[in-house]
FIVOFI-412557 format. One record per atom (N, C-alpha, C, O): y, z, x; atom name; residue number from 1. Coordinates in pm, whole numbers, plus 50000, padded with zeros to 5 digits. Layout:
BEGIN
+-------+-------+-------+----+-----+
:    c2 :    c3 :    c1 :  a :   k :
+-------+-------+-------+----+-----+
:     Y :     Z :     X : CA : NUM :
...
+-------+-------+-------+----+-----+
This chain:
BEGIN
+-------+-------+-------+----+-----+
:    c2 :    c3 :    c1 :  a :   k :
+-------+-------+-------+----+-----+
: 52100 : 49506 : 52178 :  N :   1 :
: 51982 : 49536 : 52140 : CA :   1 :
: 51943 : 49442 : 51993 :  C :   1 :
: 52009 : 49458 : 51890 :  O :   1 :
: 51822 : 49338 : 52001 :  N :   2 :
: 51809 : 49286 : 51907 : CA :   2 :
: 51754 : 49346 : 51778 :  C :   2 :
: 51683 : 49447 : 51782 :  O :   2 :
: 51785 : 49287 : 51664 :  N :   3 :
: 51719 : 49385 : 51552 : CA :   3 :
: 51553 : 49353 : 51539 :  C :   3 :
: 51491 : 49254 : 51576 :  O :   3 :
: 51506 : 49475 : 51471 :  N :   4 :
: 51382 : 49495 : 51455 : CA :   4 :
: 51301 : 49398 : 51338 :  C :   4 :
: 51343 : 49375 : 51224 :  O :   4 :
: 51175 : 49350 : 51399 :  N :   5 :
: 51131 : 49232 : 51281 : CA :   5 :
: 51043 : 49350 : 51203 :  C :   5 :
: 50994 : 49451 : 51255 :  O :   5 :
: 51034 : 49305 : 51042 :  N :   6 :
: 50960 : 49380 : 50980 : CA :   6 :
: 50838 : 49262 : 50964 :  C :   6 :
: 50842 : 49140 : 50949 :  O :   6 :
: 50710 : 49377 : 50977 :  N :   7 :
: 50621 : 49322 : 50961 : CA :   7 :
: 50555 : 49266 : 50820 :  C :   7 :
: 50510 : 49346 : 50738 :  O :   7 :
: 50551 : 49120 : 50797 :  N :   8 :
: 50550 : 49085 : 50667 : CA :   8 :
: 50436 : 49109 : 50586 :  C :   8 :
: 50448 : 49116 : 50463 :  O :   8 :
: 50328 : 49121 : 50642 :  N :   9 :
: 50214 : 49146 : 50582 : CA :   9 :
: 50202 : 49276 : 50529 :  C :   9 :
: 50143 : 49297 : 50423 :  O :   9 :
: 50264 : 49382 : 50609 :  N :  10 :
: 50302 : 49516 : 50531 : CA :  10 :
: 50375 : 49513 : 50405 :  C :  10 :
: 50333 : 49543 : 50293 :  O :  10 :
: 50491 : 49472 : 50438 :  N :  11 :
: 50615 : 49465 : 50337 : CA :  11 :
: 50556 : 49390 : 50207 :  C :  11 :
: 50614 : 49413 : 50101 :  O :  11 :
: 50457 : 49314 : 50205 :  N :  12 :
: 50388 : 49260 : 50095 : CA :  12 :
: 50306 : 49360 : 50042 :  C :  12 :
: 50275 : 49365 : 49923 :  O :  12 :
: 50272 : 49434 : 50120 :  N :  13 :
: 50177 : 49561 : 50055 : CA :  13 :
: 50198 : 49701 : 50017 :  C :  13 :
: 50116 : 49757 : 49944 :  O :  13 :
: 50303 : 49759 : 50061 :  N :  14 :
: 50367 : 49883 : 50078 : CA :  14 :
: 50517 : 49895 : 50017 :  C :  14 :
: 50608 : 49815 : 50041 :  O :  14 :
: 50526 : 50008 : 49936 :  N :  15 :
: 50645 : 50031 : 49882 : CA :  15 :
: 50719 : 50168 : 49895 :  C :  15 :
: 50668 : 50265 : 49840 :  O :  15 :
: 50827 : 50181 : 49961 :  N :  16 :
: 50868 : 50332 : 49980 : CA :  16 :
: 50898 : 50388 : 49837 :  C :  16 :
: 50963 : 50336 : 49746 :  O :  16 :
: 50837 : 50504 : 49841 :  N :  17 :
: 50881 : 50597 : 49728 : CA :  17 :
: 50985 : 50674 : 49766 :  C :  17 :
: 51036 : 50656 : 49877 :  O :  17 :
: 51046 : 50800 : 49653 :  N :  18 :
: 51164 : 50817 : 49670 : CA :  18 :
: 51153 : 50951 : 49726 :  C :  18 :
: 51257 : 51015 : 49736 :  O :  18 :
: 51029 : 51009 : 49768 :  N :  19 :
: 50996 : 51117 : 49844 : CA :  19 :
: 50961 : 51091 : 49970 :  C :  19 :
: 50886 : 51170 : 50028 :  O :  19 :
: 51013 : 50967 : 50041 :  N :  20 :
: 50954 : 50910 : 50149 : CA :  20 :
: 50829 : 50857 : 50195 :  C :  20 :
: 50816 : 50806 : 50306 :  O :  20 :
: 50711 : 50872 : 50086 :  N :  21 :
: 50609 : 50795 : 50143 : CA :  21 :
: 50617 : 50668 : 50086 :  C :  21 :
: 50717 : 50619 : 50034 :  O :  21 :
: 50483 : 50607 : 50101 :  N :  22 :
: 50443 : 50468 : 50062 : CA :  22 :
: 50346 : 50471 : 49955 :  C :  22 :
: 50244 : 50539 : 49954 :  O :  22 :
: 50393 : 50378 : 49850 :  N :  23 :
: 50260 : 50358 : 49750 : CA :  23 :
: 50179 : 50232 : 49782 :  C :  23 :
: 50236 : 50140 : 49842 :  O :  23 :
: 50077 : 50222 : 49753 :  N :  24 :
: 49992 : 50100 : 49786 : CA :  24 :
: 49889 : 50066 : 49665 :  C :  24 :
: 49866 : 50153 : 49581 :  O :  24 :
: 49834 : 49954 : 49659 :  N :  25 :
: 49761 : 49920 : 49587 : CA :  25 :
: 49625 : 49942 : 49623 :  C :  25 :
: 49584 : 49944 : 49739 :  O :  25 :
: 49545 : 49961 : 49507 :  N :  26 :
: 49381 : 50007 : 49553 : CA :  26 :
: 49318 : 49870 : 49590 :  C :  26 :
: 49365 : 49762 : 49554 :  O :  26 :
: 49225 : 49883 : 49654 :  N :  27 :
: 49098 : 49796 : 49695 : CA :  27 :
: 48986 : 49796 : 49592 :  C :  27 :
: 48966 : 49878 : 49502 :  O :  27 :
: 48924 : 49697 : 49622 :  N :  28 :
: 48799 : 49664 : 49531 : CA :  28 :
: 48808 : 49615 : 49394 :  C :  28 :
: 48724 : 49612 : 49303 :  O :  28 :
: 48916 : 49581 : 49399 :  N :  29 :
: 48923 : 49483 : 49255 : CA :  29 :
: 48970 : 49344 : 49240 :  C :  29 :
: 49042 : 49304 : 49148 :  O :  29 :
: 48911 : 49254 : 49362 :  N :  30 :
: 48919 : 49127 : 49380 : CA :  30 :
: 48829 : 49043 : 49319 :  C :  30 :
: 48852 : 48954 : 49237 :  O :  30 :
: 48691 : 49090 : 49383 :  N :  31 :
: 48587 : 48992 : 49318 : CA :  31 :
: 48458 : 49084 : 49306 :  C :  31 :
: 48455 : 49198 : 49352 :  O :  31 :
: 48358 : 49028 : 49243 :  N :  32 :
: 48203 : 49103 : 49190 : CA :  32 :
: 48265 : 49233 : 49109 :  C :  32 :
: 48251 : 49349 : 49146 :  O :  32 :
: 48320 : 49199 : 49019 :  N :  33 :
: 48400 : 49283 : 48893 : CA :  33 :
: 48295 : 49326 : 48782 :  C :  33 :
: 48311 : 49427 : 48713 :  O :  33 :
: 48159 : 49220 : 48769 :  N :  34 :
: 48092 : 49236 : 48635 : CA :  34 :
: 47997 : 49396 : 48699 :  C :  34 :
: 47993 : 49499 : 48632 :  O :  34 :
: 47944 : 49384 : 48810 :  N :  35 :
: 47912 : 49510 : 48817 : CA :  35 :
: 47937 : 49655 : 48806 :  C :  35 :
: 47858 : 49748 : 48792 :  O :  35 :
: 48111 : 49649 : 48819 :  N :  36 :
: 48178 : 49781 : 48832 : CA :  36 :
: 48207 : 49831 : 48709 :  C :  36 :
: 48237 : 49737 : 48635 :  O :  36 :
: 48212 : 49933 : 48655 :  N :  37 :
: 48252 : 49973 : 48519 : CA :  37 :
: 48363 : 49965 : 48475 :  C :  37 :
: 48448 : 49984 : 48562 :  O :  37 :
: 48418 : 49937 : 48343 :  N :  38 :
: 48560 : 49936 : 48298 : CA :  38 :
: 48646 : 50035 : 48333 :  C :  38 :
: 48768 : 50031 : 48348 :  O :  38 :
: 48558 : 50138 : 48346 :  N :  39 :
: 48663 : 50311 : 48387 : CA :  39 :
: 48711 : 50282 : 48535 :  C :  39 :
: 48826 : 50296 : 48576 :  O :  39 :
: 48583 : 50233 : 48618 :  N :  40 :
: 48632 : 50209 : 48743 : CA :  40 :
: 48757 : 50103 : 48775 :  C :  40 :
: 48864 : 50115 : 48836 :  O :  40 :
: 48700 : 50004 : 48711 :  N :  41 :
: 48840 : 49915 : 48716 : CA :  41 :
: 48978 : 49954 : 48670 :  C :  41 :
: 49081 : 49942 : 48737 :  O :  41 :
: 48970 : 50003 : 48549 :  N :  42 :
: 49094 : 50072 : 48499 : CA :  42 :
: 49169 : 50170 : 48595 :  C :  42 :
: 49292 : 50171 : 48600 :  O :  42 :
: 49099 : 50245 : 48664 :  N :  43 :
: 49142 : 50346 : 48734 : CA :  43 :
: 49184 : 50272 : 48875 :  C :  43 :
: 49260 : 50336 : 48947 :  O :  43 :
: 49146 : 50162 : 48913 :  N :  44 :
: 49202 : 50111 : 49039 : CA :  44 :
: 49314 : 50017 : 48987 :  C :  44 :
: 49321 : 49915 : 49054 :  O :  44 :
: 49391 : 50023 : 48899 :  N :  45 :
: 49496 : 49929 : 48874 : CA :  45 :
: 49639 : 50051 : 48892 :  C :  45 :
: 49759 : 50026 : 48889 :  O :  45 :
: 49578 : 50167 : 48908 :  N :  46 :
: 49698 : 50241 : 48933 : CA :  46 :
: 49723 : 50259 : 49104 :  C :  46 :
: 49634 : 50292 : 49182 :  O :  46 :
: 49849 : 50234 : 49139 :  N :  47 :
: 49865 : 50258 : 49271 : CA :  47 :
: 49845 : 50411 : 49339 :  C :  47 :
: 49884 : 50508 : 49274 :  O :  47 :
: 49793 : 50426 : 49450 :  N :  48 :
: 49791 : 50540 : 49537 : CA :  48 :
: 49905 : 50551 : 49638 :  C :  48 :
: 49979 : 50455 : 49657 :  O :  48 :
: 49919 : 50664 : 49702 :  N :  49 :
: 49967 : 50683 : 49805 : CA :  49 :
: 49905 : 50645 : 49940 :  C :  49 :
: 49782 : 50634 : 49949 :  O :  49 :
: 49996 : 50622 : 50059 :  N :  50 :
: 49924 : 50616 : 50182 : CA :  50 :
: 49901 : 50782 : 50229 :  C :  50 :
: 49973 : 50879 : 50209 :  O :  50 :
: 49786 : 50773 : 50291 :  N :  51 :
: 49771 : 50919 : 50361 : CA :  51 :
: 49876 : 50957 : 50450 :  C :  51 :
: 49932 : 50880 : 50528 :  O :  51 :
: 49902 : 51085 : 50434 :  N :  52 :
: 50011 : 51156 : 50500 : CA :  52 :
: 49998 : 51111 : 50672 :  C :  52 :
: 50097 : 51093 : 50743 :  O :  52 :
: 49860 : 51097 : 50717 :  N :  53 :
: 49881 : 51064 : 50861 : CA :  53 :
: 49878 : 50939 : 50901 :  C :  53 :
: 49852 : 50900 : 51015 :  O :  53 :
: 49910 : 50865 : 50793 :  N :  54 :
: 49919 : 50692 : 50854 : CA :  54 :
: 50094 : 50642 : 50789 :  C :  54 :
: 50141 : 50528 : 50793 :  O :  54 :
: 50138 : 50724 : 50752 :  N :  55 :
: 50283 : 50704 : 50683 : CA :  55 :
: 50367 : 50663 : 50793 :  C :  55 :
: 50446 : 50570 : 50794 :  O :  55 :
: 50330 : 50775 : 50921 :  N :  56 :
: 50412 : 50719 : 51019 : CA :  56 :
: 50372 : 50589 : 51070 :  C :  56 :
: 50469 : 50527 : 51113 :  O :  56 :
: 50285 : 50538 : 51079 :  N :  57 :
: 50249 : 50406 : 51127 : CA :  57 :
: 50295 : 50271 : 51040 :  C :  57 :
: 50310 : 50160 : 51089 :  O :  57 :
: 50315 : 50306 : 50899 :  N :  58 :
: 50329 : 50201 : 50809 : CA :  58 :
: 50501 : 50227 : 50820 :  C :  58 :
: 50566 : 50124 : 50806 :  O :  58 :
: 50567 : 50331 : 50839 :  N :  59 :
: 50715 : 50318 : 50839 : CA :  59 :
: 50748 : 50241 : 50974 :  C :  59 :
: 50858 : 50185 : 50975 :  O :  59 :
: 50658 : 50230 : 51105 :  N :  60 :
: 50686 : 50155 : 51208 : CA :  60 :
: 50703 : 50000 : 51177 :  C :  60 :
: 50788 : 49922 : 51221 :  O :  60 :
: 50584 : 49975 : 51075 :  N :  61 :
: 50604 : 49810 : 51042 : CA :  61 :
: 50690 : 49802 : 50957 :  C :  61 :
: 50716 : 49681 : 50950 :  O :  61 :
: 50775 : 49874 : 50861 :  N :  62 :
: 50865 : 49853 : 50763 : CA :  62 :
: 51013 : 49936 : 50808 :  C :  62 :
: 51065 : 50020 : 50735 :  O :  62 :
: 51073 : 49891 : 50956 :  N :  63 :
: 51169 : 49961 : 50992 : CA :  63 :
: 51278 : 49960 : 50900 :  C :  63 :
: 51368 : 50034 : 50939 :  O :  63 :
: 51302 : 49903 : 50795 :  N :  64 :
: 51441 : 49900 : 50698 : CA :  64 :
: 51368 : 49926 : 50564 :  C :  64 :
: 51433 : 49879 : 50470 :  O :  64 :
: 51291 : 49966 : 50539 :  N :  65 :
: 51258 : 50025 : 50402 : CA :  65 :
: 51245 : 50186 : 50403 :  C :  65 :
: 51219 : 50245 : 50298 :  O :  65 :
+-------+-------+-------+----+-----+
């Protein structure tokens, strides 16, 4: 049986947490930042967790994490 391939796009976006979930960066921080409030941009800096229903799909994309 050959080795499974890691999805490289997913590997750059997700990191495994100690509890077995995945953390991800939040969207909407790339451009058009002038109309967004400072509070909103500051809160978007913090990583959030992948939803529980999507965790199985992400773990398939990252078989060795």
